[in-house]
C-alpha positions in Angstrom: -17.9 -5.0 -8.8 -16.8 -5.4 -5.2 -15.0 -2.5 -3.5 -11.8 -3.5 -1.8 -11.3 -2.1 1.7 -8.3 0.3 1.8 -6.6 -1.8 4.5 -6.6 -4.8 2.2 -5.0 -2.7 -0.5 -2.2 -1.7 1.9 -1.9 -5.3 2.9 -1.7 -6.5 -0.7 0.8 -3.8 -1.7 3.1 -4.5 1.2 3.0 -8.3 0.7 3.7 -8.1 -3.0 6.6 -5.7 -2.3 8.2 -7.6 0.5 7.9 -10.9 -1.5 10.0 -9.5 -4.4 13.4 -11.3 -4.6 15.9 -9.8 -2.3 13.6 -7.1 -0.8 13.1 -8.9 2.6 16.8 -9.4 3.2 17.5 -5.8 2.1 14.8 -4.4 4.3 16.2 -6.3 7.4 19.7 -5.2 6.5 18.8 -1.5 6.5 16.0 -1.2 9.1 17.1 -3.3 11.9 19.8 -1.9 14.3 23.3 -2.7 13.2 24.0 -4.8 16.3 21.1 -7.1 15.4 22.2 -7.2 11.7 25.6 -8.3 12.9 24.0 -11.3 14.6 21.9 -12.5 11.7 22.3 -13.5 8.1 19.6 -11.5 6.3 20.1 -13.5 3.1 18.6 -16.6 4.8 15.3 -14.7 5.6 12.3 -16.7 4.6 8.6 -15.6 4.9 6.3 -17.9 6.8 2.8 -18.4 5.7 -0.2 -17.1 7.6 -1.1 -14.1 9.7 -1.6 -13.6 13.5 -3.6 -10.4 13.4 -7.1 -10.7 14.8 -9.9 -10.4 12.3 -11.2 -7.2 13.9 -7.8 -5.5 13.5 -7.2 -6.4 9.9 -8.4 -3.0 8.8 -5.5 -1.4 10.7 -2.6 -3.9 10.6 -0.6 -6.2 8.4 1.9 -8.6 9.7 4.8 -10.7 8.3 6.6 -13.5 10.1 9.9 -14.7 8.8 12.7 -17.0 10.0 16.3 -16.1 9.6 19.5 -17.8 10.6 21.8 -16.4 13.3 25.4 -16.3 12.2 25.9 -19.0 14.9 23.6 -21.3 12.9 20.5 -21.1 15.1 17.1 -19.8 14.0 15.4 -16.7 15.1 12.0 -15.2 14.2 11.5 -11.7 12.9 7.9 -10.5 13.3 7.0 -7.2 11.5 3.8 -5.4 12.2 2.7 -2.7 9.7 0.5 0.1 11.1 -1.9 1.5 8.5 -3.6 4.0 10.7 -2.9 7.7 10.2 -2.0 8.1 13.9 0.2 6.1 16.3 -1.4 3.3 18.5 -0.3 3.3 22.1 -1.3 -0.4 22.5 0.9 -1.7 19.7 3.4 -3.3 22.1 0.5 -5.2 23.7 -0.7 -6.4 20.3 2.9 -7.5 19.5 3.0 -9.5 22.8 -0.2 -11.3 21.9 1.0 -12.2 18.5 4.3 -13.4 19.8 2.5 -15.7 22.2 0.5 -17.1 19.3 3.7 -17.8 17.4 5.2 -19.6 20.3 1.9 -21.5 20.8 2.1 -22.7 17.2 5.6 -23.9 17.9 4.5 -25.9 21.0 1.6 -27.4 19.1 4.2 -28.8 16.6 6.1 -30.4 19.5 8.8 -27.9 20.1 10.6 -28.2 23.5 12.5 -24.9 23.1 11.0 -21.6 21.9 12.6 -19.5 19.2 13.5 -15.9 20.0 11.4 -13.2 18.3 12.7 -9.9 17.1 9.8 -7.4 16.7 9.6 -4.6 14.2 6.9 -2.0 13.5 6.6 -0.2 10.2 4.4 2.9 10.4 3.3 5.1 7.5 0.7 7.3 9.1 0.5 11.1 9.0 1.4 11.9 12.6 4.8 11.3 14.2 5.2 8.2 16.2 5.9 9.6 19.7 5.2 6.4 21.7 8.0 4.7 23.6 8.9 1.3 22.0 9.2 -0.6 25.4 6.4 -2.9 26.4 6.9 -2.1 30.1 6.0 1.5 29.6 2.4 0.5 29.4 2.5 -0.1 33.1 3.7 3.3 34.1 6.0 3.4 37.1 5.4 -0.3 37.7 7.0 -1.0 34.4 10.4 -0.6 36.2 9.7 -3.6 38.4 11.4 -6.0 36.0 10.7 -9.0 38.3 7.1 -9.5 37.3 6.5 -7.5 34.1 7.6 -8.9 30.6 10.5 -6.8 29.1 10.9 -6.4 25.4 11.4 -3.6 22.8 10.3 -3.4 19.2 12.3 -1.7 16.5 10.3 1.2 14.8 10.5 2.5 11.3 8.5 5.8 11.2 8.1 6.7 7.6 6.1 9.8 8.5 9.2 11.5 9.8 11.9 10.0 7.6 13.3 12.3 4.9 13.3 10.7 1.5 17.1 10.8 1.4 17.2 8.6 4.5 15.2 5.8 2.9 17.9 3.4 2.1 18.3 0.0 0.3 18.1 -1.4 -3.2 16.0 0.4 -5.7 12.9 -1.8 -5.3 13.1 -1.6 -1.5 13.2 2.2 -1.6 10.4 2.5 -4.2 8.2 0.3 -2.0 8.8 2.4 1.1 8.3 5.6 -0.8 5.0 4.4 -2.0 3.9 3.7 1.5 5.2 7.0 2.8 3.3 9.0 0.2 0.2 6.8 0.0 -1.9 9.5 1.6 -0.2 12.5 -0.1 -2.3 14.3 -2.7 0.7 15.9 -4.4 2.0 13.4 -6.9 4.7 15.0 -8.9 7.5 15.1 -6.4 7.3 11.4 -5.4 6.6 10.2 -9.0 9.7 12.0 -10.4 11.8 10.6 -7.6 10.5 7.0 -8.1 10.9 7.1 -11.9 14.4 8.5 -11.4 15.1 5.5 -9.2 13.6 3.0 -11.6 15.7 4.3 -14.4 18.6 2.6 -12.7 17.0 -0.8 -13.2 18.3 -2.4 -16.3 15.3 -4.7 -16.7 12.7 -2.4 -18.4 9.8 -4.8 -17.8 10.7 -5.0 -14.1 10.8 -1.2 -13.8 7.5 -0.8 -15.6 5.9 -3.4 -13.3 7.1 -1.6 -10.2 5.8 1.7 -11.3 2.4 0.4 -12.4 2.0 -1.4 -9.0 2.8 1.9 -7.3 0.3 3.9 -9.4 -2.5 1.3 -8.8 -1.8 1.4 -5.1 -1.9 5.1 -4.5 -5.0 5.6 -6.7 -6.8 2.6 -5.3 -6.7 3.8 -1.7 -8.4 7.1 -2.6 -5.5 9.3 -3.4 -6.5 12.3 -5.6 -3.7 11.9 -8.1 -4.8 13.1 -11.5 -3.8 12.0 -14.9 -2.1 15.3 -15.5 0.0 14.8 -12.4 1.3 11.6 -13.8 1.9 13.1 -17.2 3.9 16.0 -15.7 6.0 13.7 -13.6 6.7 11.4 -16.5 7.9 14.3 -18.6 10.0 15.7 -15.8 11.7 12.3 -15.3 12.4 12.1 -19.1 11.0 8.6 -19.2 11.2 6.7 -22.5 8.2 7.7 -24.8 7.2 4.0 -25.3 7.1 3.4 -21.6 5.1 6.7 -21.1 2.4 5.3 -23.3 2.2 2.0 -21.4 2.2 3.8 -18.1 -0.6 6.2 -19.0 -2.7 3.5 -20.6 -2.5 1.4 -17.4 -3.0 4.4 -15.1 -6.1 5.6 -17.0 -7.7 2.2 -16.9 -7.0 1.9 -13.1 -8.6 5.3 -12.5 -11.7 4.3 -14.3 -12.0 0.9 -12.7 -11.3 2.4 -9.2 -13.8 5.1 -9.9 -16.4 2.5 -10.5 -15.6 0.8 -7.2 -15.7 4.2 -5.4 -19.1 4.7 -7.0 -20.4 1.4 -5.7 -19.1 2.2 -2.2 -20.8 5.6 -2.3 -23.9 3.9 -3.7 -24.2 1.9 -0.5 -24.5 5.2 1.4 -26.6 7.4 -0.9 -28.1 4.9 -3.4 -26.0 2.8 -5.7 -27.4 4.3 -8.8 -26.5 7.9 -7.8 -23.0 6.8 -6.7 -22.2 5.1 -10.0 -23.7 8.0 -12.0 -21.6 10.6 -10.2 -18.5 8.6 -10.7 -19.0 8.0 -14.4 -19.8 11.7 -14.9 -16.5 12.7 -13.1 -14.5 10.2 -15.2 -16.0 11.4 -18.4 -15.1 15.0 -17.5 -11.5 14.0 -16.8 -11.2 12.4 -20.2 -13.5 14.4 -22.5 -14.0 17.7 -20.8 -16.8 19.4 -18.9 -20.2 17.8 -19.2 -23.0 19.9 -20.6 -26.3 19.9 -18.7 -28.1 18.0 -21.5 -25.6 15.1 -21.5 -25.5 15.0 -17.7 -29.3 14.7 -17.6 -29.2 11.9 -20.3 -26.6 10.0 -18.3 -28.9 10.3 -15.2 -31.8 8.8 -17.2 -29.8 5.7 -18.2 -30.3 2.4 -16.5 -27.5 1.1 -14.3 -26.5 -1.4 -17.0 -26.3 1.4 -19.6 -24.2 3.6 -17.3 -21.8 0.7 -16.8 -21.7 0.2 -20.6 -20.7 3.9 -20.9 -17.9 3.3 -18.5 -16.7 0.3 -20.4 -16.6 2.4 -23.5 -14.2 4.8 -21.7 -12.0 1.9 -20.6 -11.9 0.3 -24.1 -11.0 3.6 -25.8 -14.3 3.7 -27.7 -15.0 7.3 -26.6 -12.1 9.7 -27.3 -14.1 12.9 -28.1 -17.2 14.6 -26.7 -18.9 13.9 -30.0 -18.3 10.2 -29.4 -20.1 10.6 -26.1 -23.1 12.3 -27.7 -23.4 9.5 -30.3 -23.2 6.8 -27.7 -25.8 8.4 -25.5 -28.1 8.6 -28.5 -27.7 4.8 -29.0 -28.3 4.1 -25.3 -31.2 6.4 -24.6 
């Protein structure tokens, strides 16, 4: 099993979310300044294919380019850069300028004789407050005031690290997606889960609501968040979620924890020996589901081959071990 880098998980989560019908237009409508919203028709926003982020920066950044119509009828680009680092980057304005140039170069290669204006946005969901000015010229210090020979542009910042939940606006799916990014590094699950499930209860389409919640759970557990099964159960109960939906949610969440645990085990295995990494992960997952491991069973797991250890994990995923006695029986068969 191949471990997915956390930045790729951020990237995948954001792209899946922003591609939901209506989310892009809703995001632009609520997170661009109102004087810009007054100039554009957000409902015409269309995501362009491709990325302009350099390969060496893909662990830190995600980008989305879209075209949108001005109310006058002309086109404008909106380029959104998503910062995945836990701290602000003082050079983000320079990175934006580079990518803007790439966008214009692509236009010229297609034969354009006029360039399309670009509105730049930055979405930041790190841990520390973004305290960096949003003007490109600030990178030049006092010389930045010499407007005759230094490019002048601003980007529009959404700093989720400092934004109260009540100020995260938009349609339900828009708000759920942004809350997921805001709390992606937060080890305390209950508050955000109760809030999200309360929001999703307002979606009439039960299947759509379920899909949104499962995607959120997979995201936050996949990037290394320490949310426990008990956290999710408590949050579901507090939100008074439909019992049938509770069962589906917990089934998916448990499977994701186990699968992600295996990937974490492989990642650790690259550092301290793959066998030991997988063994430690399987032991932790068994204890989550079946209770504390006795010394005898822990030693028996350590003696298993890698294939047998993975078989043990498969039994957890498939629901073939639901009691400690089941574990002892299966170890007897495998040893």
